[in-house]
N, C-alpha and C positions, 0 to 999 in steps of 0.2 A: 894591820887592821883585819878584823874578821867580818865575814858577811853579816853576822848578827848586828854589827854596829850600824849598818845602813838599811837593813831589810828584816822583815819577818817572813815566816814560811808556814805553810799548811799542807799536810799530807792527806791523801785519800787513797782508796784501793778499790779494785774490781778484779776479783780472781787473783791471778798471780802478777797483776800489774799494779805498780805503785805510781802515783802521780803527786808531784810536789810543786806547789806554786810558791814562788819567791816574789815578794811584793816590797818595793822600795818604800821606806818611810816617807821620803820626799821625792816628788817627781823629778827633781833635779839630779837625783842619784841613779835614775834609770839607765842612762847611757853607760855608767860605770858597770852596772849589773850586766848589761848586754855585751859589753866588751870582755868582761872577766869570766862569764859563765857560759862556756860553749857546752854542747852536748858531750863532747869528748872529755872535757875537764870534769864534768859531773860523773860521767861513766868511770873515769879513773878514780875519783874520790870514793865511789861506791863499788870498786872492783871486787871486794870480798863478798859483796851481797848480790849485786846485779849480774845475772848470767846472760841477759839479752841486750837488745838495742835500747839506747836512750835517745829520745827525740825531744827537741826543744821547740816550744811554741812561744813566740813573742806577742805580748799584749801591750804595746807602747802607750796606748791611751789610758791604760790602767797602771802603768809603771810596773808591770809584772812580767815574769817569765814562768812558763809552766813546763815541767819536765815529766815526760811519760817514760817510765822504766819498765821494760818487759822482763819477765822471769825474775822478779825481784823479791818475791815473798814466799819462797820455799814451796811453791805449788798453790798457794792461796790459803785462806782461813780454814777451810775444811780439811786441808791436807797437811798443814804445817804444825809442828810441835813448838814453834817459837813462842816465847812469852809475849811478844808484840806481833801477833799474827797479822794484824791489820797494817802494820808498818807506820803507825802514827809517830813514833819516835824518830823516824827518818828525817822529818823536817828539822829537828834539832841537830842531827848529824850534818845536814846540808849547811846549816848556819855556822858550822865550824870551819868552813872553807876560808883560807887565807886570801885576802885580796891584795 
């Protein structure tokens, strides 16, 4: 089962920081998200992209987790030559995690 089967995600950016929220479709699935998605696991999943720390923030009343990834966007929008300089596609990459 992939993360996308039980949750959706949204990415945002500020400078060289990407933040991805993962929100369970059903609140009943939040506990599974919380146990399966540690900051370390997300850091490993994005190892080729993220050069800094990954911090996880739990939002249990919303059934969501928010991951803040430092040094994840090649210097940020004004410095990066990446096609997706804002990192919006990273939410789709997150949803490919195997549960």
